[in-house]
C-alpha positions, -999 to +999 in steps of 0.1 A: +952-163+836+930-172+807+900-195+813+889-221+789+856-216+774+831-240+789+825-270+767+796-293+771+803-330+774+786-353+749+762-376+767+774-411+769+753-440+756+718-440+742+701-406+747+668-417+733+663-446+757+639-428+780+617-415+753+615-450+737+607-466+770+579-441+777+565-447+742+567-485+747+549-483+781+522-460+766+516-485+737+514-513+762+489-494+783+468-486+753+467-523+744+457-531+780+489-550+785+511-552+815+549-552+819+561-583+837+596-589+850+601-624+862+631-641+879+632-678+870+648-704+892+668-732+874+639-755+867+618-726+853+647-714+831+652-750+818+615-754+810+615-721+792+645-730+771+632-765+764+599-751+752+616-726+730+640-751+715+610-775+708+594-747+688+566-738+712+575-702+705+602-683+686+611-660+715+610-663+753+582-638+753+561-658+729+567-690+749+556-673+782+525-658+766+514-690+749+520-710+781+500-685+802+471-686+777+472-724+775+472-727+813+444-701+817+422-719+792+426-751+813+416-733+845+386-716+828+374-749+814+378-767+847+359-740+867 
């Protein structure tokens, strides 16, 4: 009985994802940034969408960063 030569399966999906993720996290660390994953409840999601639609930021990321910086400046001034 003849055996088939072993063939390698092609990887499915994006094979560079891990390398890109590592590079992204390294750039973030060099910039002294921090990755943040946030689960929003319904009111939080609605507020985020309303701010973005009102032009507060062009992306959800930009809206969150601007809102955090704005809130932090209020706390700093009040202290």
